[in-house]
C-alpha positions as CSV (number, residue, x, y, z in Angstrom):
1,M,0.0,0.0,0.0
2,Q,1.4,3.4,-1.0
3,T,1.9,5.8,2.0
4,F,0.7,9.3,1.9
5,S,3.5,11.9,1.6
6,P,2.5,15.5,2.4
7,S,5.4,16.9,0.5
8,F,4.5,14.9,-2.6
9,A,1.0,16.1,-2.4
10,V,2.0,19.7,-2.2
11,C,4.5,19.4,-5.0
12,S,2.0,17.7,-7.2
13,Y,-0.7,20.3,-6.7
14,F,1.4,23.6,-6.8
15,P,3.7,24.5,-9.6
16,I,7.4,24.1,-8.9
17,R,9.3,27.4,-8.2
18,R,12.5,27.5,-10.1
19,R,15.5,29.4,-8.7
20,R,16.5,32.4,-10.8
21,I,19.7,31.7,-12.6
22,T,22.2,34.6,-12.8
23,T,23.6,34.9,-16.2
24,A,26.0,37.8,-15.4
25,S,29.6,36.8,-15.6
26,P,31.8,37.0,-12.5
27,R,34.1,39.4,-14.3
28,K,31.3,41.9,-15.0
29,S,30.1,41.8,-11.4
30,N,33.7,42.3,-10.1
31,L,34.1,45.4,-12.4
32,K,30.9,46.9,-11.1
33,R,32.2,46.5,-7.5
34,L,35.5,48.0,-8.7
35,T,33.7,51.0,-10.1
36,S,31.8,51.5,-6.9
37,R,35.1,51.3,-5.0
38,V,36.7,53.9,-7.2
39,V,33.8,56.3,-6.6
40,Q,34.1,55.8,-2.8
41,L,37.8,56.5,-2.8
42,T,37.2,59.5,-5.0
43,R,35.0,61.1,-2.4
44,R,37.9,60.6,0.1
45,R,40.4,62.0,-2.4
46,Q,42.5,58.9,-2.1
47,L,43.9,58.9,-5.7
48,H,47.0,57.0,-4.8
49,Q,44.9,54.1,-3.5
50,I,42.8,54.2,-6.6
51,M,45.8,53.8,-8.9
52,E,47.1,50.9,-6.8
53,E,43.8,49.0,-6.9
54,I,43.4,49.6,-10.7
55,E,46.9,48.0,-11.3
56,I,45.8,45.0,-9.2
57,A,42.6,44.7,-11.1
58,R,44.5,44.8,-14.4
59,E,46.7,42.0,-13.3
60,R,43.6,40.0,-12.3
61,Y,41.1,40.7,-15.0
62,G,43.2,42.0,-17.9
63,K,41.7,44.9,-19.9
64,L,39.3,47.1,-17.9
65,N,36.2,48.6,-19.5
66,T,35.5,52.2,-20.3
67,I,33.1,52.7,-17.4
68,V,35.8,51.8,-14.9
69,M,38.4,54.0,-16.6
70,N,36.0,56.9,-16.8
71,A,35.6,56.7,-13.1
72,V,39.4,56.8,-12.7
73,V,39.5,60.0,-15.0
74,E,36.8,61.5,-12.8
75,A,38.9,60.7,-9.7
76,C,41.9,62.4,-11.1
77,V,39.9,65.5,-12.0
78,H,38.2,65.5,-8.6
79,C,41.5,65.4,-6.8
80,G,42.9,68.2,-9.0
81,D,45.6,66.0,-10.7
82,I,44.9,66.9,-14.4
83,D,48.3,65.4,-15.5
84,S,47.3,62.0,-14.2
85,A,43.9,62.4,-16.0
86,L,45.7,63.1,-19.3
87,K,47.9,60.0,-18.8
88,V,44.9,57.8,-18.1
89,F,43.2,59.3,-21.2
90,D,46.2,58.5,-23.4
91,E,46.2,54.9,-22.1
92,M,42.5,54.5,-22.9
93,S,43.1,55.9,-26.4
94,K,45.8,53.4,-27.3
95,P,44.9,50.6,-29.8
96,G,43.7,47.5,-28.0
97,S,42.6,49.5,-24.9
98,C,39.1,50.1,-23.7
99,G,38.7,53.3,-25.7
100,V,37.2,56.7,-24.9
101,D,33.7,58.1,-25.2
102,T,31.8,61.3,-24.7
103,V,31.8,60.9,-21.0
104,T,35.6,60.7,-21.1
105,Y,35.9,63.9,-23.1
106,A,33.4,65.8,-20.9
107,T,35.3,64.8,-17.8
108,L,38.6,65.8,-19.3
109,L,37.3,69.1,-20.5
110,K,36.0,69.8,-17.0
111,G,39.4,69.0,-15.5
112,L,41.3,71.2,-18.0
113,G,39.0,74.1,-17.2
114,G,39.4,73.6,-13.5
115,A,43.2,73.6,-13.9
116,R,43.0,76.8,-15.9
117,R,44.5,75.1,-18.9
118,I,41.9,76.7,-21.2
119,D,44.0,76.7,-24.4
120,E,44.3,72.9,-24.2
121,A,40.6,72.6,-23.5
122,F,39.8,74.6,-26.7
123,E,42.2,72.5,-28.7
124,V,40.3,69.3,-27.6
125,L,37.0,70.9,-28.6
126,E,38.4,71.9,-32.0
127,S,39.7,68.4,-32.6
128,V,36.2,67.1,-31.8
129,E,34.6,69.7,-34.1
130,R,36.9,68.7,-37.0
131,G,36.2,65.0,-36.4
132,V,39.8,64.1,-35.8
133,A,39.6,63.3,-32.1
134,V,40.3,59.8,-30.9
135,G,37.1,57.8,-30.5
136,S,35.2,60.0,-32.9
137,P,33.0,61.7,-30.3
138,K,30.2,64.0,-31.5
139,L,30.2,67.7,-30.6
140,S,27.4,67.8,-28.1
141,A,26.0,69.8,-25.2
142,P,27.5,67.7,-22.4
143,L,31.0,68.5,-23.7
144,I,30.3,72.2,-23.6
145,F,28.6,72.1,-20.2
146,G,31.6,70.4,-18.7
147,L,34.0,73.1,-19.7
148,L,31.5,75.9,-19.1
149,N,30.9,74.7,-15.5
150,A,34.6,74.6,-14.8
151,L,35.0,78.2,-16.2
152,V,32.1,79.4,-14.1
153,D,33.5,77.8,-10.9
154,A,36.8,79.6,-11.6
155,G,34.9,82.9,-12.0
156,D,36.3,83.3,-15.6
157,L,33.3,85.0,-17.2
158,R,35.4,86.3,-20.2
159,R,36.3,82.8,-21.3
160,A,32.9,81.5,-20.5
161,N,31.3,84.1,-22.7
162,G,33.8,83.2,-25.4
163,L,32.9,79.6,-25.2
164,L,29.2,80.4,-25.5
165,A,29.9,82.7,-28.5
166,R,31.6,79.8,-30.4
167,Y,29.6,76.8,-29.3
168,G,26.5,78.3,-27.7
169,F,24.4,77.0,-30.6
170,L,24.5,73.6,-29.0
171,L,22.9,74.9,-25.8
172,R,20.0,76.8,-27.3
173,E,16.4,75.9,-26.8
174,G,13.8,77.7,-28.9
175,G,16.3,80.2,-30.3
176,S,17.7,81.3,-26.9
177,L,20.1,79.9,-24.3
178,S,18.5,77.5,-21.9
179,L,17.7,78.3,-18.3
180,R,20.5,76.0,-17.2
181,V,23.0,78.2,-19.0
182,Y,21.7,81.3,-17.4
183,N,21.9,79.6,-14.0
184,L,25.6,78.9,-14.7
185,L,26.3,82.4,-15.8
186,M,24.6,83.8,-12.7
187,K,26.9,81.5,-10.6
188,G,29.9,82.8,-12.6
189,C,29.0,86.4,-11.7
190,I,28.9,85.5,-8.1
191,N,32.2,83.6,-8.2
192,S,33.9,86.5,-10.1
193,G,32.9,89.0,-7.4
194,L,30.0,90.6,-9.4
195,P,26.8,89.5,-7.6
196,Q,25.0,92.5,-9.1
197,G,25.5,91.0,-12.5
198,A,23.6,87.9,-11.4
199,I,20.7,90.0,-10.1
200,N,20.5,91.9,-13.4
201,M,20.5,88.7,-15.3
202,H,17.1,87.8,-13.7
203,D,15.5,90.6,-15.8
204,E,16.9,89.0,-19.0
205,I,15.5,85.6,-18.0
206,I,12.0,87.1,-17.5
207,R,12.3,89.0,-20.8
208,L,13.0,85.8,-22.7
209,G,10.0,84.1,-21.3
210,L,12.0,81.6,-19.3
211,K,10.5,80.3,-16.0
212,P,12.9,80.5,-13.1
213,D,13.4,77.3,-11.2
214,R,14.5,76.6,-7.7
215,L,18.2,76.8,-8.7
216,T,17.6,80.2,-10.3
217,Y,16.0,81.6,-7.1
218,N,18.7,80.1,-4.9
219,T,21.3,81.7,-7.1
220,L,19.5,85.0,-7.0
221,I,19.2,84.9,-3.2
222,S,22.9,84.0,-2.9
223,A,23.8,87.0,-5.1
224,C,21.7,89.3,-3.0
225,V,23.4,88.0,0.2
226,K,26.8,88.5,-1.4
227,A,25.9,92.1,-2.5
228,G,24.5,92.9,1.0
229,K,21.0,93.4,-0.4
230,L,19.1,91.4,2.2
231,D,15.8,93.0,1.5
232,A,16.0,91.9,-2.1
233,A,16.9,88.4,-0.9
234,L,13.7,88.3,1.2
235,Q,11.7,89.6,-1.8
236,Y,13.0,86.7,-4.0
237,F,12.3,84.3,-1.2
238,E,8.7,85.4,-0.9
239,E,8.3,85.4,-4.7
240,M,9.7,81.9,-4.8
241,K,7.1,80.6,-2.4
242,D,4.3,82.5,-4.2
243,E,5.2,81.0,-7.6
244,A,5.4,77.5,-6.1
245,Q,1.9,77.9,-4.6
246,K,0.5,79.5,-7.7
247,F,1.6,76.7,-10.1
248,S,1.4,73.9,-7.4
249,D,5.0,73.2,-8.2
250,A,6.6,71.2,-5.4
251,G,10.0,71.5,-7.1
252,L,9.9,75.3,-6.7
253,F,9.4,75.5,-2.9
254,P,12.4,76.6,-0.9
255,D,14.8,73.9,0.2
256,V,17.6,73.7,2.8
257,I,20.0,75.5,0.5
258,T,17.6,78.5,0.4
259,Y,17.3,78.6,4.1
260,S,21.0,78.1,4.7
261,T,21.9,81.0,2.4
262,L,19.4,83.3,4.1
263,L,20.7,82.3,7.5
264,K,24.3,83.1,6.5
265,G,23.3,86.5,5.2
266,F,21.2,87.6,8.2
267,G,23.6,86.0,10.6
268,D,26.5,88.0,9.2
269,S,24.4,91.2,9.6
270,K,23.6,90.2,13.2
271,D,19.8,90.5,12.5
272,I,18.7,88.1,15.3
273,L,15.0,88.6,14.8
274,T,15.1,87.6,11.2
275,V,17.4,84.7,12.0
276,H,14.9,83.4,14.6
277,K,12.1,83.8,12.1
278,I,13.9,81.8,9.4
279,V,14.9,79.0,11.8
280,S,11.3,78.8,13.0
281,E,9.9,78.6,9.5
282,M,12.5,76.0,8.4
283,K,11.7,73.8,11.4
284,T,7.9,74.0,10.9
285,Y,8.0,73.5,7.1
286,I,6.1,70.3,6.3
287,G,8.1,67.9,4.2
288,L,11.4,69.7,4.5
289,F,14.2,67.5,5.8
290,I,16.7,69.7,7.7
291,D,20.1,68.3,6.9
292,R,23.5,68.8,8.5
293,T,24.3,71.8,6.4
294,A,21.2,73.6,7.4
295,Y,21.7,72.9,11.1
296,T,25.3,74.1,10.8
297,A,24.1,77.4,9.1
298,A,21.6,77.9,11.9
299,V,24.2,77.5,14.6
300,D,26.7,79.7,12.9
301,A,24.1,82.4,12.4
302,L,23.0,82.4,16.0
303,L,26.7,82.5,17.1
304,N,27.3,85.5,14.9
305,C,24.3,87.2,16.7
306,D,25.8,86.3,20.1
307,A,22.8,84.1,20.8
308,M,24.8,81.5,22.6
309,K,21.8,79.7,24.2
310,G,20.0,79.5,20.9
311,A,23.1,78.1,19.2
312,L,23.4,75.4,21.9
313,C,19.8,74.5,21.6
314,I,20.1,73.9,17.9
315,F,23.4,72.1,18.4
316,G,21.7,69.8,21.0
317,E,18.8,69.1,18.6
318,L,21.3,68.2,15.9
319,L,23.1,65.7,18.3
320,K,19.7,64.2,19.2
321,Q,18.7,63.8,15.6
322,A,22.1,62.3,14.8
323,G,21.4,59.5,17.3
324,G,18.9,58.0,14.8
325,N,20.6,59.2,11.6
326,P,24.4,59.1,11.4
327,E,24.2,61.4,8.3
328,L,23.4,64.2,10.7
329,Q,26.5,63.9,12.8
330,P,28.2,67.4,13.0
331,K,31.4,68.1,11.1
332,P,34.5,69.2,13.0
333,H,34.2,72.8,11.8
334,L,30.9,73.2,13.7
335,Y,32.7,72.2,16.9
336,L,35.4,74.8,16.1
337,S,32.8,77.5,15.5
338,L,31.3,76.8,19.0
339,M,34.7,76.6,20.6
340,R,35.8,80.0,19.0
341,A,32.7,81.7,20.4
342,F,33.0,80.3,24.0
343,A,36.8,80.7,24.0
344,G,36.4,84.4,23.5
345,R,34.0,84.5,26.5
346,G,36.5,82.6,28.7
347,D,34.1,79.6,29.2
348,Y,36.9,77.1,29.8
349,D,34.6,74.2,30.9
350,M,32.4,74.5,27.8
351,V,35.4,74.6,25.4
352,K,37.1,71.7,27.1
353,S,33.9,69.7,26.8
354,L,33.5,70.5,23.1
355,H,37.2,69.6,22.5
356,K,36.6,66.2,24.1
357,H,33.3,65.4,22.3
358,M,34.7,66.5,18.9
359,W,36.6,63.2,18.9
360,L,33.6,61.1,19.9
361,D,30.6,62.6,18.1
362,T,32.0,64.2,14.9
363,A,31.7,62.9,11.3
364,G,34.4,63.1,8.8
365,T,38.2,63.4,9.3
366,I,39.8,65.7,11.9
367,Y,42.7,67.0,10.0
368,P,45.9,68.1,11.8
369,M,45.0,71.8,11.1
370,I,41.7,71.4,12.8
371,H,43.2,69.5,15.8
372,E,45.8,72.2,16.2
373,E,43.3,75.1,16.2
374,A,41.1,73.2,18.7
375,D,44.1,72.9,21.1
376,H,44.8,76.7,20.6
377,L,41.1,77.4,21.5
378,V,41.4,75.4,24.8
379,M,44.5,77.5,25.7
380,E,42.6,80.7,24.8
381,S,39.6,79.8,26.9
382,A,41.9,79.1,29.9
383,L,43.7,82.4,29.5
384,N,40.4,84.4,29.2
385,D,39.1,82.6,32.2
386,G,42.1,84.0,34.2
387,Q,43.9,80.6,34.5
388,V,47.3,81.8,33.3
389,D,49.2,78.8,34.7
390,L,46.8,76.4,33.0
391,A,47.2,78.4,29.7
392,K,51.0,78.1,30.1
393,N,50.7,74.3,30.5
394,Y,48.6,74.2,27.3
395,L,51.1,76.3,25.5
396,G,53.9,73.9,26.5
397,S,51.9,70.9,25.3
398,I,51.1,72.7,22.0
399,I,54.8,73.4,21.3
400,T,55.6,69.8,22.2
401,R,52.9,68.3,20.0
402,W,52.9,70.6,16.9
403,K,56.6,71.9,17.0
404,R,55.4,75.3,15.8
405,I,53.0,78.2,16.3
406,S,52.2,81.0,13.9
407,W,52.4,84.4,15.6
408,T,49.9,85.8,13.0
409,S,47.2,83.2,14.0
410,R,44.7,83.5,16.8
411,G,46.6,80.9,18.8
412,G,49.8,82.8,18.3
413,M,48.3,86.0,19.7
414,V,47.1,84.0,22.7
415,A,50.7,82.7,23.1
416,L,52.1,86.2,23.1
417,R,49.6,87.3,25.7
418,T,50.5,84.3,27.8
419,E,54.2,85.1,27.5
420,A,53.6,88.7,28.4
421,L,51.7,87.8,31.6
422,L,54.3,85.1,32.6
423,G,57.3,87.4,32.1
424,N,60.8,86.2,31.3
425,T,61.4,84.4,34.5
426,K,58.6,81.9,33.7
427,S,58.7,82.1,30.0
428,I,58.9,78.8,28.1
429,L,60.1,80.6,25.0
430,T,63.0,82.4,26.6
431,P,65.7,80.2,25.0
432,Y,64.6,81.6,21.7
433,L,64.4,85.2,22.9
434,L,67.9,85.0,24.3
435,P,69.6,82.2,22.4
436,Q,73.1,83.0,23.6
437,V,72.4,82.7,27.3
438,L,70.1,81.1,29.8
439,A,67.6,83.1,31.7
440,S,68.6,81.5,35.0
441,D,72.3,82.5,34.6
442,P,73.5,85.4,36.9
443,I,73.6,88.8,35.5
444,E,77.3,89.2,36.2
445,S,78.0,86.7,33.4
446,V,76.8,89.2,30.8
447,M,77.1,92.6,32.4
448,M,79.5,95.3,31.3
449,P,82.2,96.2,33.8
450,F,81.4,99.5,35.5
451,E,84.6,101.1,34.3
452,A,83.8,100.2,30.7
453,A,80.6,102.2,31.0
454,Q,82.7,105.3,31.6
455,P,80.7,107.0,34.4
456,L,80.7,110.7,34.8
457,L,81.0,112.9,37.9
458,G,77.8,114.5,39.0
459,T,79.5,117.8,39.5
460,V,80.5,118.1,35.8
461,K,78.4,120.5,33.8
462,L,76.5,119.3,30.8
463,N,78.2,121.6,28.3
464,E,81.5,119.9,29.0
465,V,80.3,116.4,28.1
466,A,77.4,117.1,25.8
467,M,78.8,115.1,22.9
468,R,78.8,112.0,25.1
469,F,75.0,111.8,24.9
470,F,75.0,111.7,21.1
471,R,76.6,108.3,21.5
472,D,75.1,106.9,24.7
473,S,71.4,107.2,25.5
474,A,72.1,106.7,29.3
475,V,75.2,107.3,31.4
476,P,75.9,106.3,35.0
477,I,76.7,109.2,37.4
478,I,79.1,108.9,40.3
479,D,80.1,111.1,43.2
480,D,83.6,112.0,44.3
481,W,84.0,108.7,46.1
482,G,83.1,106.6,43.1
483,N,79.7,105.6,44.3
484,C,76.9,105.4,41.7
485,I,74.3,108.0,42.6
486,G,72.1,107.9,39.5
487,V,71.6,107.6,35.7
488,L,71.3,110.5,33.3
489,H,69.2,109.9,30.2
490,R,69.7,111.7,26.9
491,E,66.1,113.1,26.9
492,D,66.7,114.7,30.4
493,C,69.7,116.8,29.2
494,R,68.0,120.2,28.9
495,E,70.3,122.7,30.7
496,L,73.8,123.0,29.4
497,D,75.1,125.1,32.4
498,S,73.7,122.7,35.1
499,P,75.6,119.9,36.7
500,L,74.7,116.4,35.7
501,S,73.5,115.4,39.2
502,S,70.7,118.0,38.9
503,M,69.2,116.2,35.8
504,M,69.9,112.5,36.6
505,R,67.3,110.0,37.8
506,S,68.1,108.8,41.3
507,P,68.3,106.3,42.8
508,P,69.3,104.1,39.8
509,P,67.6,100.8,39.2
510,C,69.8,98.1,40.8
511,A,70.4,94.4,40.8
512,V,72.9,92.3,42.7
513,T,75.4,90.2,40.8
514,T,73.6,86.9,41.6
515,T,70.3,88.2,40.1
516,S,69.1,86.1,37.2
517,I,69.3,87.5,33.7
518,G,65.6,86.8,33.2
519,H,64.7,89.0,36.1
520,V,66.9,91.9,34.9
521,V,65.3,91.6,31.4
522,D,61.9,91.8,33.1
523,L,62.9,95.1,34.7
524,I,64.1,96.6,31.5
525,V,61.0,95.5,29.5
526,K,58.4,96.2,32.1
527,H,59.7,99.5,33.4
528,R,61.5,100.5,30.2
529,F,64.8,101.0,32.0
530,K,67.7,101.9,29.7
531,M,70.3,100.8,32.2
532,V,70.3,98.6,35.3
533,V,73.3,99.1,37.7
534,V,74.8,95.8,39.1
535,V,76.2,95.9,42.6
536,N,77.6,93.4,45.1
537,H,75.3,91.9,47.6
538,S,76.9,93.6,50.5
539,S,76.8,97.0,48.9
540,L,73.1,96.9,48.5
541,F,72.5,96.8,52.2
542,A,74.8,99.8,52.8
543,G,72.1,102.2,51.4
544,T,71.3,103.7,48.1
545,A,73.7,106.6,48.7
546,N,76.7,104.3,48.8
547,L,76.2,102.0,45.9
548,R,79.6,100.6,44.9
549,A,78.7,99.5,41.3
550,V,80.6,96.6,39.7
551,G,78.8,96.7,36.3
552,V,75.8,97.8,34.2
553,F,73.4,96.0,31.9
554,T,71.7,98.2,29.2
555,A,68.8,97.9,26.8
556,E,71.4,98.0,24.0
557,Q,73.1,94.9,25.4
558,L,69.8,93.2,25.5
559,C,69.1,93.9,21.9
560,K,72.4,92.4,20.9
561,L,71.6,89.2,22.8
562,V,68.3,88.8,20.9
563,T,69.8,87.4,17.7
564,P,68.4,84.7,15.4
565,V,69.6,81.2,15.8
566,S,71.1,81.2,12.3
567,E,73.4,84.1,13.4
568,T,74.8,82.3,16.4
569,P,77.7,80.2,15.1
570,G,78.5,76.9,16.8
571,L,75.3,77.0,18.9
572,K,73.4,73.8,18.9
573,P,69.7,74.7,18.7
574,S,67.6,73.6,21.6
575,F,64.0,72.5,21.1
576,C,62.6,75.9,21.7
577,R,65.3,77.5,19.5
578,S,64.4,75.3,16.6
579,L,60.8,76.2,17.2
580,A,61.6,79.7,16.2
581,L,62.5,78.6,12.7
582,C,58.9,77.4,12.3
583,C,57.3,80.6,13.6
584,V,55.9,82.9,10.9
């Protein structure tokens, strides 16, 4: 007796499902993955890695197809290496290779335009026009648009207009240039520093009967912001919304680019009321996805308006949204914007917290330049908070880590302020300021012997020694017993018939022989002394009227000690001295 089989019954009643058989070759699938890999590396600007992987793929698969190699040309152009793009183009053009097509030529023309090699770009176009170009591409709009876009990005309107005059017939629609061309020309006006030209072009668009699209309005609003015409920007913004409602055109409604542009304009003008209005409208706009760029623009605008609480609220909202959408994680430059604002206010705790979380919650790469500025801002916040010693510690760690600091930068100015507050005795850059000596050495090691200073008797009249003060700006004055009783400065020599003692400054600034060089330098710099008299330790307690001087140290001597490391022969540069070579 035959037994009942449920599986047999089901299979006999229902039709059998057959598995789909993939007919694509493994090589073709691998080349698709290779193309995707090239695109990913292009976004990261890792051209060297792309070239290495292309060589490996050639060894594994042999000849690569045109799609893959076009992606490589695009990578070269995107990374700004037009010479490598030309080499790849030549390899593709060789007999037996994958060949070139219109996409290859369009990408190459875009790269030549971006590299400002306009003559070569026109030579390529002329070869295509004459029909002698490799691959026999047809002269078409994509070729012209690639070069035109590059010229517009460079702000070269003269060459862009020349290109349109010669090949503009390919871009005409209904006898006139297309709206896309006008959008590019408006962008070119902005990039060339002529935003008013973009605004004037709007009238020509309307006269030709062309209907502005979202890109047109966004470009117009950007031009108004660049020109400082914020009222006109708001007018185009309202017109944009009215036209979208009138024609029920969802593609004409403002997008995040529109709001971001307006926020930048009104943020720079510190119009806090309008900024709040734009942010509120953007957040309540149904169907509008606020991306990272828009959030960043809102935070920057509020920071420019000194609305610190509002900026922190938007920043907190961004971090909250990023918890569910990694695409919203803030970029490092947003952390820097917040740190700059709070560092100026001396909010050390906030800057320190932002510095810490920048490494944990940021998206993208934190380049060394960003890291260095972040360290500078922590130092600035500590200094503005009154924590000078903490700022000194940060300055030391910055020098150790980065081996340099630019005096013209914001961090360099903070370093100078820190050094001024610390003085020479605590300065960590003193070895550079005085490369020939150590600040801790005693002053007697560099002082001028008192006899070499050629002191003058206080009873001598000025008319007898007047020529001495044409040579020396300050001269020590002694009494009949050889004690130093003061210092006479050139600017105090006003009465020729008077004795020197009546015009001198007394008592003279003094330091004992064991005083450090750094302390004496502080006296000269802080009090603007032209001369400090050096005495023995025992003489100082005998009273100011009986100062038996053994030497002097002058401002002129200090200037001679401050010499570049390169002018100090036989001196092995210390760490801080070599640091000076990196300072600009």
